[in-house]
N, C-alpha and C positions, 0 to 999 in steps of 0.2 A: 195423465200419469202423474202421480204424486211421488216426490223423492223424500224418503225418510232420512233421519239424521245420520245413520250408518253409511248410506250411499253418498251423502254429501261429504262426509269425512274422507271416504275413499277417493271420491272425485277431486277433492282439494289436494290430497297427497299426490295423486297422479298428475294433477296440474302443476304442482310445485316441482316434482321430479322432472317433468318435461321442461319446465322453465330453466332449471339448473343445467340439465343436459344440453339444451340449446346453446347456452352461453359457454359451456365447457368445449363443445365441439366447435363453436364459432371461433373462440380464442385460440384453440390449438391448430386450426387450419388456416388462420388468417396470416397472409404473407407479410403484412405490414408490422406485425408484432415480432420483435426479436427475442428469442428465448435462449440466446447463447450465454455461456458463462462469461465472467469478467475477463478471465485469462484463457488463452487457448489450451494450455496444458494444466488445467485446474488441479487435478489430482497429483500430478508431478510437482507442482508448486506447493501443494499442501505438505508433501513429504519434506520439502526444503524448509518449511516454516519452523520445524523443530530446531534446525541449525541456527535460525535467527534467534530463537528463544535462548538457546545455549550461548550464543555470542553476546546477547544482552546481559545474561547472567554472569558470564565471565568478566565483562567490563565492570559490573557492579561489585562482584566478589573480590576482584583484584584491585579495586579502586582506580581503574583506568577510565575515568569519565572525561569526555572531551568537552571543550568549550567552543561554542559557535557564536561569533559576534559580528554585527554589522558595523563596518567602518567606512570611511569616505572612499577608499580604494576598492571596496567590494565586500565579500564575506570572508571572514577570517576564522579558520578552524585551528584551534590550539590543542595539541596532543600533550599528554602528561609529560612533565620534565624528567620523571624518573625513568623513562624509557630511552633506549638508544635509538634515536630517530632514523638512523641509517638502516635499521633492521625492520622498519615498518613498511609493509606492502599492502595494497588494497585498492578500493575504488570508492569514489564519492558519487552517489546517484542523486540527481536533483529532479524531482517530479513536480510538474505544474498541473494541478488538478483541472484547471480551466482550459488548458490547451496542450494536447499531447505533442505537438510539434516543437514545443519549447523544452521538452525533457532532454537531459543530456547526462553523460557519465564522464568522470575524470579519473585518471589513474593517480594514485597517491605517490608523488615524488617529492621528497622533503630535503631541503638543504639546512633546515633547522626544525624546531618542534612546531612550526607553523605552516599552514597551507592557506594560500590566498586564492579565492575564486574572484576573478576580475569583475568589476562593476558592469562592464559592457555585456557580460554574459547573462546577467540577471535583470529581468523586468520587475517593476513594482507589482506587488501582489503576494499571494500565498504560495509557498513552496514547501514541499515535503523533502527533507534531506535524510538520506540513508547512507551512513558511512560504515562500510564493512572493511575491516583491516585485520591483518595478521601480524603477530609479534612472537618470535621464537616458536613457530608452528602452533600457535594457539589463536583461534578465531575470536574476534571481538566485533561488536555491532553497536552503533549509536543511531537512533532515530529521533528526528525532531521536526516539528512544523514551525515555520517562521513566516512572518509577513515582512517582505523586503520593501 
């Protein structure tokens, strides 16, 4: 039996489709492959992302930029001096991309316009800092990546 070029094209398409379907089925049924989203409540977190954008825009528009500096005693966060520091509330979240167990949150409690995160809480390496704070019922946000 001789195969003409039309039959060869059809057989090659069928072979290619079978090849692709084999890998799709294999990857979707394999228990070793994790298809989970990064966060548990991904869509709920996505709705909260707009609040983060608004907080960053509020900080830029009002000129309330924070300063984060590494000093011998630890990590120093300096709030704008134009603000009454007693009315500032919020949290500082430190995220360590290499080790989830090192992540921690601190409540913002100020005695002046500075907040010190002690050196013993931070290991050398990369940290993502997210400072979300409120002043006079207005939300602000500062994000930064540092290498400690």
